[in-house]
KEKE-3310 file (N, C-alpha, C; in steps of 0.2 Angstrom, whole numbers, plus 5000, padded with zeros to 4 digits):
npx = (4966:4978:4987:4995:5007:5018:5017:5020:5033:5039:5037:5043:5056:5068:5068:5072:5084:5093:5096:5089:5097:5104:5097:5084:5073:5058:5042:5032:5019:5011:5013:5007:4994:4990:4994:4986:4990:4999:5014:5025:5032:5037:5024:5016:5021:5018:5004:5002:5005:4995:4984:4985:4983:4970:4963:4964:4957:4944:4940:4931:4918:4917:4911:4920:4931:4947:4948:4941:4940:4939:4949:4960:4977:4984:4996:5013:5023:5038:5039:5026:5008:4996:4979:4964:4954:4959:4959:4947:4936:4938:4937:4924:4917:4920:4914:4901:4897:4893:4899:4905:4902:4889:4893:4906:4910:4916:4928:4934:4934:4944:4955:4954:4956:4969:4975:4972:4978:4992:4993:4991:5002:5013:5010:5012:5025:5030:5026:5033:5046:5045:5044:5055:5064:5066:5075:5079:5075:5065:5055:5041:5037:5037:5029:5017:5015:5014:5003:4993:4993:4988:4976:4970:4969:4962:4949:4946:4944:4933:4920:4920:4921:4908:4900:4904:4899:4886:4880:4875:4881:4895:4892:4883:4891:4900:4891:4888:4901:4903:4895:4902:4912:4921:4925:4923:4934:4943:4944:4950:4962:4968:4968:4978:4989:4991:4994:5007:5013:5013:5020:5033:5036:5036:5048:5058:5057:5060:5050:5050:5062:5078:5080:5089:5094:5098:5092:5078:5079:5082:5071:5062:5066:5065:5052:5046:5034:5024:5024:5020:5009:4993:4987:4976:4961:4952:4936:4922:4905:4892:4875:4862:4849:4843:4831:4824:4819:4809:4814:4829:4833:4829:4836:4849:4849:4847:4858:4868:4864:4867:4881:4884:4880:4890:4902:4900:4892:4898:4895:4896:4902:4898:4887:4878:4877:4871:4859:4853:4858:4856:4863:4870:4878:4874:4869:4880:4887:4891:4903:4916:4926:4943:4947:4953:4960:4949:4940:4927:4910:4905:4913:4916:4915:4926:4937:4938:4940:4953:4960:4958:4964:4967:4954:4947:4932:4924:4920:4903:4898:4891:4883:4876:4866:4864:4868:4883:4894:4911:4923:4940:4947:4959:4974:4983:4997:5002:5014:5028:5027:5035:5050:5051:5038:5034:5042:5041:5030:5036:5046:5039:5034:5045:5050:5039:5041:5054:5052:5042:5051:5060:5052:5048:5061:5064:5054:5058:5070:5064:5057:5067:5072:5061:5055:5043:5029:5016:4999:4998:5010:5020:5028:5041:5037:5044:5051:5044:5052:5060:5056:5067:5068:5066:5077:5087:5086:5091:5104:5109:5108:5117:5130:5130:5139:5136)
npy = (5001:4996:4998:5009:5009:5002:5011:5024:5021:5018:5030:5040:5036:5042:5053:5050:5048:5055:5055:5061:5072:5071:5081:5082:5091:5100:5093:5101:5102:5090:5091:5104:5101:5090:5095:5106:5118:5121:5120:5106:5104:5107:5110:5099:5089:5093:5093:5079:5075:5083:5077:5064:5066:5071:5061:5051:5057:5058:5045:5037:5042:5045:5038:5033:5028:5031:5041:5057:5068:5073:5081:5077:5075:5060:5054:5056:5056:5057:5071:5072:5072:5063:5062:5059:5059:5054:5040:5035:5035:5023:5013:5016:5011:4997:4994:4997:4988:4977:4965:4963:4956:4962:4962:4962:4974:4986:4982:4977:4989:4997:4989:4989:5003:5004:4995:5001:5013:5009:5005:5018:5025:5018:5021:5035:5036:5030:5038:5050:5045:5043:5055:5062:5056:5064:5077:5091:5103:5099:5094:5099:5101:5088:5081:5087:5082:5069:5068:5073:5062:5052:5057:5055:5041:5039:5044:5035:5024:5027:5023:5010:5012:5018:5008:4999:5005:5006:5017:5030:5041:5054:5063:5056:5047:5055:5059:5047:5043:5053:5050:5041:5049:5053:5059:5063:5070:5068:5054:5053:5059:5050:5039:5044:5045:5032:5026:5032:5026:5012:5013:5016:5005:4996:5000:4998:4986:4970:4960:4948:4940:4932:4914:4901:4885:4876:4881:4878:4864:4862:4867:4858:4846:4849:4849:4837:4830:4838:4835:4822:4810:4802:4786:4786:4786:4787:4783:4774:4770:4758:4756:4747:4750:4743:4748:4752:4742:4727:4715:4707:4697:4702:4714:4709:4703:4714:4722:4713:4712:4725:4725:4715:4721:4730:4723:4712:4717:4729:4742:4759:4763:4775:4778:4768:4769:4782:4779:4768:4766:4768:4776:4790:4797:4795:4803:4809:4799:4790:4794:4796:4807:4810:4801:4797:4782:4774:4784:4782:4779:4766:4752:4741:4744:4754:4745:4737:4746:4750:4739:4733:4733:4747:4751:4739:4729:4727:4713:4709:4719:4718:4728:4736:4744:4741:4733:4734:4738:4742:4752:4756:4771:4778:4777:4782:4778:4778:4789:4800:4817:4820:4830:4839:4842:4850:4861:4874:4878:4878:4888:4900:4901:4903:4915:4923:4924:4929:4942:4947:4948:4957:4968:4971:4974:4985:4994:4995:5003:5014:5018:5023:5033:5042:5046:5039:5044:5040:5042:5031:5028:5025:5032:5027:5027:5037:5032:5038:5051:5046:5049:5052:5041:5041:5036:5038:5052:5055:5050:5058:5070:5068:5068:5080:5094:5107)
npz = (4916:4922:4912:4911:4918:4910:4899:4904:4908:4896:4889:4896:4899:4895:4902:4915:4918:4926:4943:4958:4969:4986:4993:4991:4984:4986:4982:4973:4966:4970:4984:4987:4984:4992:5005:5006:5003:5014:5023:5026:5039:5056:5060:5056:5063:5076:5074:5073:5087:5094:5088:5093:5106:5107:5101:5110:5121:5115:5112:5118:5115:5102:5086:5077:5084:5087:5078:5072:5064:5047:5041:5049:5053:5050:5046:5042:5027:5022:5013:5011:5017:5025:5027:5036:5028:5017:5019:5024:5014:5007:5017:5022:5011:5011:5023:5020:5011:5018:5021:5033:5048:5059:5073:5073:5068:5073:5078:5066:5058:5064:5060:5046:5044:5048:5038:5026:5028:5028:5014:5008:5013:5007:4994:4994:4996:4985:4975:4977:4975:4962:4956:4960:4953:4941:4933:4943:4937:4928:4934:4936:4923:4918:4927:4924:4911:4913:4922:4913:4904:4913:4916:4903:4902:4914:4910:4899:4907:4914:4910:4915:4929:4931:4928:4938:4950:4947:4941:4929:4924:4925:4935:4943:4948:4955:4965:4971:4976:4985:4996:5003:5007:4998:4982:4964:4959:4969:4968:4955:4957:4966:4958:4948:4957:4960:4948:4945:4956:4953:4941:4946:4954:4943:4937:4946:4953:4948:4938:4932:4938:4936:4936:4941:4934:4944:4955:4952:4952:4965:4972:4968:4973:4987:4989:4987:4992:4988:4974:4972:4965:4965:4960:4946:4935:4920:4914:4905:4907:4908:4915:4923:4933:4948:4953:4942:4935:4933:4940:4946:4936:4924:4924:4923:4910:4902:4904:4899:4886:4882:4883:4873:4862:4860:4860:4851:4841:4837:4840:4846:4862:4868:4861:4864:4878:4879:4874:4881:4894:4912:4920:4930:4921:4908:4898:4893:4887:4896:4901:4913:4922:4927:4942:4958:4967:4978:4979:4975:4978:4976:4980:4973:4959:4959:4963:4951:4940:4943:4941:4928:4911:4900:4887:4887:4889:4904:4915:4920:4933:4949:4961:4976:4969:4956:4940:4931:4917:4913:4905:4904:4899:4901:4911:4925:4934:4951:4958:4956:4950:4934:4933:4922:4918:4928:4929:4923:4931:4944:4941:4940:4953:4960:4954:4958:4972:4973:4967:4976:4988:4983:4981:4995:5000:4993:4997:5010:5008:5003:5015:5023:5016:5015:5028:5040:5050:5060:5067:5075:5081:5095:5108:5119:5136:5148:5164:5179:5189:5204:5220:5234:5247:5265:5271:5261:5261:5274:5273:5263:5270:5280:5274:5268:5263:5266)
capx = (4969:4985:4991:4999:5014:5023:5016:5024:5040:5041:5037:5047:5062:5073:5069:5073:5091:5097:5093:5089:5102:5102:5094:5077:5069:5051:5038:5028:5012:5008:5013:5002:4987:4989:4995:4981:4994:5003:5021:5025:5037:5035:5017:5013:5023:5013:4997:5002:5005:4989:4979:4985:4980:4963:4959:4963:4952:4937:4939:4925:4912:4918:4910:4926:4936:4952:4947:4936:4939:4941:4956:4965:4983:4986:5003:5018:5027:5043:5036:5018:5004:4990:4974:4959:4950:4963:4958:4940:4931:4939:4935:4917:4914:4920:4909:4894:4896:4889:4903:4908:4896:4888:4896:4913:4911:4920:4935:4936:4935:4950:4960:4953:4959:4976:4977:4972:4984:4998:4993:4992:5009:5017:5008:5015:5033:5032:5025:5039:5052:5044:5045:5062:5069:5067:5080:5075:5072:5061:5049:5035:5035:5036:5023:5011:5014:5012:4996:4989:4992:4984:4969:4967:4968:4956:4943:4945:4942:4927:4914:4920:4919:4901:4897:4905:4895:4879:4877:4875:4885:4900:4889:4880:4897:4902:4886:4889:4907:4902:4891:4907:4917:4926:4922:4926:4940:4948:4946:4954:4969:4970:4970:4984:4995:4991:4998:5014:5016:5014:5026:5039:5037:5038:5055:5063:5057:5060:5044:5052:5069:5081:5080:5094:5092:5100:5086:5072:5079:5082:5064:5058:5068:5063:5045:5044:5027:5019:5023:5018:5003:4990:4984:4969:4958:4946:4932:4915:4901:4885:4872:4855:4848:4838:4825:4821:4817:4805:4818:4837:4834:4828:4842:4855:4848:4848:4865:4871:4863:4871:4888:4885:4879:4896:4907:4898:4889:4903:4892:4900:4901:4895:4880:4874:4876:4866:4852:4851:4861:4852:4868:4869:4882:4871:4868:4887:4890:4893:4910:4918:4933:4948:4946:4959:4958:4946:4936:4920:4905:4904:4920:4917:4917:4932:4942:4938:4943:4960:4963:4958:4968:4963:4951:4944:4926:4925:4914:4897:4899:4885:4884:4869:4862:4863:4873:4887:4900:4915:4929:4944:4950:4966:4976:4989:4999:5004:5021:5031:5027:5042:5052:5050:5031:5032:5048:5038:5026:5041:5049:5034:5033:5051:5050:5035:5044:5059:5049:5040:5056:5063:5048:5049:5068:5063:5050:5062:5074:5060:5055:5073:5073:5055:5053:5035:5026:5008:4996:4998:5016:5020:5034:5042:5036:5050:5049:5043:5057:5058:5057:5071:5065:5068:5084:5091:5087:5095:5111:5111:5109:5123:5136:5130:5145:5134)
capy = (5005:4994:4999:5015:5008:5002:5017:5029:5020:5019:5037:5044:5033:5047:5059:5047:5045:5059:5054:5067:5073:5070:5087:5081:5097:5099:5091:5107:5101:5086:5094:5109:5098:5086:5099:5111:5125:5122:5117:5100:5105:5105:5110:5092:5085:5095:5090:5072:5075:5085:5072:5058:5067:5072:5055:5047:5060:5057:5038:5034:5045:5045:5032:5030:5026:5036:5046:5061:5074:5071:5084:5075:5072:5053:5051:5060:5052:5061:5078:5072:5072:5058:5064:5054:5059:5049:5033:5033:5033:5016:5010:5016:5007:4990:4993:4998:4982:4972:4959:4962:4955:4968:4961:4963:4980:4991:4979:4977:4995:4999:4985:4992:5009:5003:4992:5006:5018:5006:5006:5025:5027:5016:5025:5041:5035:5028:5044:5055:5042:5043:5062:5064:5053:5068:5082:5096:5108:5096:5090:5102:5100:5081:5079:5089:5078:5062:5069:5073:5055:5048:5059:5052:5034:5039:5045:5029:5019:5030:5018:5004:5015:5019:5001:4996:5009:5006:5024:5031:5048:5056:5067:5051:5044:5059:5059:5041:5043:5058:5046:5037:5053:5054:5063:5061:5073:5064:5047:5055:5061:5044:5035:5047:5043:5024:5025:5033:5021:5006:5014:5016:4998:4993:5002:4997:4979:4965:4956:4941:4939:4926:4908:4896:4878:4873:4884:4875:4857:4862:4867:4851:4841:4851:4849:4831:4828:4842:4833:4815:4810:4796:4783:4789:4783:4790:4777:4774:4765:4756:4754:4745:4750:4738:4751:4754:4736:4723:4711:4706:4693:4707:4719:4706:4702:4721:4724:4708:4714:4731:4723:4711:4726:4734:4718:4708:4721:4734:4748:4763:4763:4781:4778:4763:4772:4787:4776:4763:4766:4772:4779:4797:4801:4792:4809:4811:4793:4786:4796:4798:4810:4807:4799:4793:4776:4774:4790:4781:4776:4759:4749:4736:4748:4756:4740:4735:4751:4751:4733:4731:4737:4751:4749:4732:4729:4723:4708:4712:4721:4719:4731:4737:4748:4738:4730:4739:4737:4748:4752:4761:4775:4780:4775:4784:4775:4783:4791:4807:4820:4822:4837:4843:4843:4855:4865:4880:4880:4880:4894:4905:4902:4906:4922:4927:4925:4934:4948:4950:4950:4963:4973:4973:4977:4992:4998:4997:5008:5020:5021:5027:5039:5046:5044:5039:5045:5040:5043:5025:5028:5026:5034:5024:5031:5038:5031:5044:5052:5043:5053:5049:5039:5044:5034:5041:5059:5055:5049:5064:5076:5067:5070:5087:5098:5113)
capz = (4921:4923:4906:4912:4920:4905:4895:4907:4908:4889:4886:4900:4901:4893:4907:4921:4918:4931:4949:4962:4974:4993:4996:4990:4984:4988:4977:4974:4964:4975:4991:4987:4984:4998:5011:5006:5003:5019:5023:5030:5044:5063:5061:5055:5069:5081:5073:5075:5094:5096:5086:5097:5113:5106:5100:5117:5125:5112:5109:5121:5113:5094:5083:5073:5088:5089:5073:5073:5059:5040:5040:5054:5050:5053:5045:5037:5023:5019:5013:5010:5023:5024:5031:5038:5022:5012:5021:5026:5009:5005:5023:5022:5005:5013:5028:5017:5007:5022:5021:5039:5053:5064:5080:5072:5064:5076:5078:5059:5056:5065:5056:5040:5044:5048:5032:5021:5029:5025:5007:5006:5015:5002:4988:4994:4995:4978:4971:4978:4972:4954:4954:4962:4948:4936:4935:4947:4932:4923:4937:4935:4916:4917:4931:4921:4906:4916:4924:4907:4901:4917:4915:4897:4904:4918:4906:4896:4912:4917:4909:4920:4936:4931:4929:4945:4955:4945:4939:4922:4922:4930:4940:4947:4951:4960:4971:4975:4980:4991:5001:5006:5010:4993:4976:4958:4958:4973:4965:4949:4960:4969:4952:4946:4961:4959:4941:4947:4961:4949:4936:4951:4955:4937:4935:4952:4955:4942:4938:4930:4940:4933:4940:4938:4934:4951:4960:4950:4954:4973:4974:4966:4978:4993:4989:4984:4994:4983:4967:4972:4962:4966:4954:4944:4929:4916:4911:4903:4911:4907:4921:4924:4940:4951:4955:4936:4931:4938:4944:4944:4930:4918:4924:4920:4903:4899:4904:4895:4879:4880:4882:4867:4857:4859:4859:4845:4836:4835:4842:4850:4869:4870:4858:4868:4884:4878:4872:4885:4901:4917:4925:4930:4916:4902:4893:4891:4884:4901:4902:4920:4922:4932:4949:4962:4970:4984:4979:4972:4983:4974:4981:4968:4953:4961:4962:4944:4935:4944:4940:4921:4906:4896:4881:4887:4892:4910:4916:4923:4940:4953:4968:4979:4966:4950:4936:4927:4913:4913:4900:4906:4894:4902:4918:4927:4940:4957:4957:4956:4943:4931:4934:4916:4918:4933:4929:4922:4937:4949:4939:4941:4960:4963:4952:4962:4978:4972:4966:4983:4992:4980:4983:5002:5001:4990:5002:5016:5006:5003:5021:5026:5012:5016:5035:5041:5056:5060:5074:5079:5084:5102:5111:5125:5142:5153:5171:5183:5194:5210:5226:5239:5253:5271:5273:5257:5263:5279:5271:5260:5274:5284:5270:5265:5265:5269)
cpx = (4977:4989:4996:5006:5019:5023:5021:5031:5043:5042:5041:5054:5068:5074:5071:5080:5095:5093:5094:5095:5099:5098:5086:5073:5062:5047:5032:5021:5009:5008:5008:4995:4986:4990:4990:4984:4998:5010:5020:5031:5035:5028:5014:5015:5019:5006:4997:5001:4998:4983:4979:4982:4973:4960:4959:4958:4945:4936:4933:4918:4912:4916:4915:4932:4941:4952:4941:4935:4942:4948:4961:4971:4984:4993:5007:5022:5032:5040:5029:5015:4998:4985:4969:4955:4953:4961:4951:4935:4932:4936:4927:4914:4914:4915:4902:4892:4893:4893:4906:4902:4896:4892:4903:4915:4916:4927:4938:4937:4942:4956:4960:4957:4967:4979:4977:4977:4990:4998:4994:4999:5014:5016:5012:5022:5034:5031:5031:5045:5051:5046:5052:5067:5070:5072:5076:5072:5066:5054:5042:5032:5033:5030:5017:5009:5011:5004:4991:4987:4988:4977:4966:4965:4962:4949:4941:4942:4936:4921:4914:4919:4911:4897:4898:4900:4888:4876:4878:4879:4890:4897:4886:4886:4900:4898:4887:4895:4907:4899:4896:4913:4922:4922:4925:4933:4945:4949:4951:4962:4972:4972:4977:4990:4996:4995:5005:5017:5017:5020:5033:5041:5039:5045:5060:5063:5056:5054:5045:5060:5072:5081:5084:5091:5093:5094:5080:5073:5079:5075:5060:5060:5066:5056:5042:5037:5022:5018:5022:5011:5000:4988:4977:4967:4953:4942:4925:4911:4894:4882:4865:4854:4842:4831:4821:4818:4813:4809:4825:4838:4834:4834:4848:4855:4849:4855:4870:4870:4866:4878:4889:4884:4886:4902:4906:4896:4893:4900:4897:4898:4896:4888:4876:4872:4871:4859:4849:4853:4856:4857:4867:4873:4880:4871:4875:4891:4893:4900:4910:4925:4937:4946:4952:4956:4955:4941:4929:4916:4904:4911:4921:4919:4924:4938:4943:4942:4950:4963:4963:4962:4964:4960:4948:4938:4927:4919:4908:4898:4892:4887:4876:4864:4860:4868:4877:4892:4904:4920:4933:4947:4957:4968:4983:4991:5002:5012:5023:5030:5033:5043:5051:5043:5030:5037:5045:5034:5031:5044:5045:5034:5039:5052:5045:5038:5050:5057:5046:5045:5060:5059:5048:5056:5067:5059:5054:5067:5070:5058:5061:5074:5067:5052:5045:5034:5019:5006:4996:5005:5016:5027:5035:5041:5043:5048:5049:5049:5055:5060:5062:5067:5068:5075:5089:5092:5091:5103:5114:5113:5116:5130:5135:5135:5143:5133)
cpy = (5003:4995:5005:5014:5007:5008:5023:5027:5020:5026:5041:5042:5038:5052:5056:5045:5049:5058:5060:5067:5071:5075:5086:5087:5095:5097:5096:5105:5096:5088:5099:5106:5094:5090:5105:5118:5126:5119:5110:5099:5103:5106:5103:5088:5087:5093:5083:5071:5077:5080:5066:5060:5068:5066:5051:5050:5058:5050:5035:5036:5045:5038:5029:5028:5032:5042:5051:5067:5072:5075:5082:5072:5065:5050:5056:5055:5056:5068:5078:5071:5067:5061:5059:5054:5055:5042:5031:5032:5025:5011:5010:5012:5000:4989:4993:4991:4976:4965:4958:4961:4961:4968:4962:4970:4985:4988:4979:4984:4998:4995:4988:4998:5008:5000:4997:5011:5015:5006:5013:5027:5024:5019:5032:5041:5034:5034:5049:5052:5043:5051:5065:5061:5058:5074:5088:5101:5106:5093:5093:5100:5092:5078:5081:5085:5071:5063:5069:5066:5051:5050:5056:5045:5034:5039:5039:5023:5021:5025:5012:5006:5015:5013:4998:4999:5009:5013:5025:5037:5049:5060:5062:5048:5048:5059:5052:5040:5048:5055:5043:5042:5055:5059:5061:5064:5070:5057:5048:5056:5054:5039:5038:5044:5035:5022:5026:5028:5014:5007:5014:5009:4994:4994:4999:4989:4974:4960:4949:4940:4932:4920:4903:4889:4874:4875:4880:4867:4857:4862:4861:4846:4842:4850:4843:4829:4831:4839:4825:4815:4803:4793:4786:4786:4788:4784:4779:4769:4764:4754:4752:4745:4745:4741:4753:4748:4731:4718:4710:4702:4698:4712:4715:4705:4709:4723:4719:4710:4720:4729:4719:4716:4729:4728:4714:4712:4727:4741:4752:4763:4769:4781:4774:4766:4778:4785:4772:4763:4770:4775:4786:4801:4798:4797:4811:4805:4789:4788:4798:4801:4807:4806:4796:4787:4777:4780:4788:4778:4768:4756:4744:4739:4751:4751:4738:4740:4752:4744:4731:4735:4741:4748:4742:4733:4725:4717:4712:4713:4722:4723:4732:4741:4745:4734:4735:4735:4743:4747:4758:4765:4777:4779:4778:4781:4780:4784:4798:4810:4822:4829:4841:4845:4849:4861:4872:4883:4882:4887:4900:4906:4905:4913:4926:4929:4930:4941:4951:4952:4956:4969:4976:4976:4984:4996:5000:5003:5015:5023:5024:5033:5044:5043:5044:5040:5044:5041:5037:5024:5029:5027:5030:5029:5031:5036:5037:5045:5049:5048:5049:5047:5042:5042:5037:5049:5060:5055:5055:5070:5075:5069:5077:5092:5105:5112)
cpz = (4923:4917:4906:4914:4915:4900:4898:4907:4901:4886:4890:4902:4900:4898:4914:4922:4924:4938:4953:4967:4981:4996:4996:4990:4984:4981:4976:4972:4969:4982:4992:4988:4990:5005:5011:5007:5009:5018:5027:5035:5051:5064:5061:5061:5075:5080:5075:5083:5096:5094:5091:5104:5112:5105:5106:5121:5122:5110:5112:5118:5105:5091:5079:5078:5089:5084:5074:5068:5052:5039:5045:5050:5053:5051:5041:5034:5019:5019:5011:5017:5021:5029:5032:5031:5016:5013:5021:5020:5007:5011:5023:5016:5008:5018:5025:5013:5011:5023:5028:5044:5058:5070:5079:5069:5067:5076:5071:5056:5057:5061:5049:5039:5044:5041:5026:5022:5027:5018:5005:5008:5009:4995:4988:4993:4988:4973:4971:4975:4964:4952:4955:4957:4942:4938:4938:4942:4928:4927:4936:4928:4915:4921:4927:4915:4908:4918:4918:4904:4906:4917:4909:4899:4909:4914:4902:4901:4915:4916:4914:4927:4936:4932:4936:4950:4953:4944:4932:4919:4927:4936:4945:4951:4957:4966:4975:4979:4986:4997:5006:5009:5004:4988:4970:4957:4963:4971:4959:4952:4963:4963:4949:4950:4961:4953:4942:4951:4957:4944:4940:4952:4949:4935:4940:4954:4949:4943:4936:4932:4937:4939:4937:4938:4941:4956:4958:4953:4962:4975:4973:4971:4985:4994:4986:4986:4989:4976:4967:4969:4964:4959:4952:4937:4926:4913:4909:4906:4909:4913:4920:4931:4942:4952:4948:4932:4936:4942:4942:4938:4924:4918:4921:4913:4899:4899:4900:4888:4877:4879:4875:4861:4855:4857:4852:4839:4833:4836:4846:4857:4871:4867:4862:4875:4884:4877:4877:4892:4905:4922:4925:4924:4909:4897:4890:4888:4890:4903:4910:4919:4927:4939:4952:4965:4976:4984:4977:4978:4982:4975:4975:4961:4954:4960:4955:4940:4937:4943:4932:4917:4902:4889:4881:4891:4899:4910:4919:4930:4943:4960:4970:4975:4959:4947:4932:4923:4912:4907:4902:4899:4895:4910:4919:4933:4945:4956:4958:4950:4941:4932:4928:4915:4923:4933:4928:4928:4943:4948:4941:4949:4963:4961:4956:4969:4978:4971:4972:4988:4990:4982:4990:5003:4998:4994:5008:5014:5006:5010:5025:5022:5013:5023:5036:5048:5056:5067:5078:5082:5091:5105:5117:5131:5146:5160:5175:5188:5201:5216:5231:5245:5260:5273:5268:5259:5269:5277:5267:5264:5278:5280:5266:5267:5267:5276)
residu = (MET:LYS:GLN:LEU:ALA:PRO:ILE:LEU:ILE:ALA:GLY:LEU:VAL:LEU:PHE:VAL:THR:ILE:ARG:ALA:THR:ASN:GLY:GLN:PRO:PRO:ILE:SER:ARG:LEU:THR:GLN:VAL:ASN:ASN:ALA:GLY:GLY:SER:SER:GLY:PRO:ARG:LEU:THR:ASN:ASN:LEU:ALA:VAL:ASN:ARG:ARG:ARG:SER:GLN:GLN:ARG:GLN:ASP:THR:ASN:PRO:TYR:GLY:ARG:PHE:TYR:GLN:PRO:ALA:GLN:VAL:VAL:ALA:GLU:VAL:GLY:LYS:GLU:THR:VAL:PHE:LEU:SER:ASP:ILE:MET:PRO:ARG:VAL:ASN:GLU:VAL:VAL:ALA:SER:GLY:LYS:ILE:PRO:PRO:ASP:GLN:LEU:GLU:THR:GLN:ARG:VAL:ARG:LEU:ILE:GLN:SER:VAL:LEU:GLY:GLN:VAL:ILE:ARG:ARG:LYS:MET:LEU:VAL:GLN:GLU:PHE:ILE:LEU:ALA:PHE:PRO:PRO:GLY:LYS:ARG:GLU:GLU:MET:GLN:ALA:LYS:VAL:GLU:GLU:LYS:ALA:GLN:GLN:ILE:PHE:ASN:GLU:ALA:LEU:PRO:LYS:PHE:LEU:LYS:ASN:TYR:LYS:VAL:SER:SER:ALA:ALA:GLY:LEU:ASP:ALA:LYS:LEU:ARG:LYS:PHE:GLY:SER:SER:LEU:SER:ARG:ARG:ARG:GLN:THR:PHE:PHE:GLU:THR:GLN:LEU:ALA:GLN:ALA:THR:ILE:PHE:LYS:ASN:VAL:PRO:ARG:ASN:PRO:LEU:VAL:SER:PHE:ASP:GLU:LEU:LEU:ALA:TYR:TYR:GLU:GLU:ASN:GLN:VAL:ARG:TYR:GLN:LYS:SER:ALA:ARG:VAL:ARG:TRP:GLU:GLN:LEU:THR:VAL:ARG:PHE:ASP:LYS:VAL:PRO:ASN:LYS:ARG:ASP:ALA:PHE:GLY:THR:ILE:ALA:SER:MET:GLY:ASN:GLU:ILE:ARG:LEU:GLY:GLY:ALA:LYS:PHE:SER:ALA:VAL:ALA:LYS:ARG:ARG:SER:GLN:GLY:ILE:ASN:ALA:ASP:THR:GLY:GLY:TYR:HIS:ASP:TRP:VAL:THR:LYS:GLY:SER:LEU:SER:SER:THR:LYS:ILE:ASP:ARG:VAL:ILE:PHE:ALA:ILE:LYS:PRO:ASN:LEU:LEU:SER:ARG:ILE:ILE:GLU:ASP:ASP:ARG:GLY:TYR:HIS:ILE:VAL:ARG:VAL:LEU:ALA:HIS:GLU:ARG:ALA:GLY:ARG:VAL:PRO:PHE:ASP:GLN:VAL:GLN:GLU:GLU:ILE:LYS:LYS:LYS:ILE:GLN:ALA:LYS:LYS:SER:ALA:GLN:ALA:ARG:GLU:LYS:PHE:TYR:LYS:ARG:LEU:ALA:LYS:LYS:TYR:PRO:VAL:ARG:THR:ILE:TYR:ASP:ARG:ARG:PRO:ARG:GLN:PRO:PRO:PRO:GLN:LYS:PRO:ASN:ALA:VAL:GLN:SER:ALA:ARG:THR:SER:ALA:PHE:ASP:PRO:ARG)
# end
């Protein structure tokens, strides 16, 4: 699904060289589909006002709060219209998933509607920007070609949709989507618009912006705490537990013979651990991965592994659970992670931040180019005209030239 953005850009770059003029001619194909054959002029503005009044009147009895009709106009985005039916299928799917606690359902539903509406508004802006990039005489032709390519990719992605919705056919998927207020054709249209939106972002927002060395170093210095590391070790361990042997004397003899088998007999530590150790990691040769100082429940083992040098067997350690012999495999001291080890990580973080900022800046430009009105908009109330009091009336009468 995500492969269309670079494909569209690569295949259509020759047609996007001429930018649209300030007149912004109508986007006939999408406008006809989304506006159901109508125009997007004062009628939609009136719809918003009417819907706002009706929703306030029906909010107490309507299960969806302020919304009540699938064909209700909830937003205008430039020359495009957003209906309630563009939003509710996604909201209904989330609600049906059962992830929202029942006592929070109504509150979360309103938040979901607003969140999905925001996504749809941005998608509508991006689609208009994509199509207006074509020369006026080529828009219908190029839009048809892009839609044909999107249809091909949608068909390729259809098996994944079927799997996600646990159905075996396109008809089954259509029936499943209709339960949420959508359909296969509507999902196909949404898919098409999403691909155009992604292509527009791909073309206008840099994914890997340049990051200077000074920026990398400044981030490293400003986030010193993040790149501080604690001392840590990896080690191997032999264990004889007190609850597995008759007495401490037998336990000591067993752990000593295991140590001698390695030190004097030349046996591999891991082999002896697998064969004779009673520790929890015996099946992996007594191996313990990186730990920081103070993280072990056995304070005596913790103290020893951070004190001895690597590759040397320790003395026999006794704690409340048994006898142990350890050997440190690697030891990293506390300190600051070197800059060269985190340089690439820092670069990706700065690039992600720059891309997000560029995307938001691009959205702001689009919002000016394609004005947005929603049913959530609130006009400031004008204060009611104040009636003159008795004193003001008297003063007016006294100086009345009549």
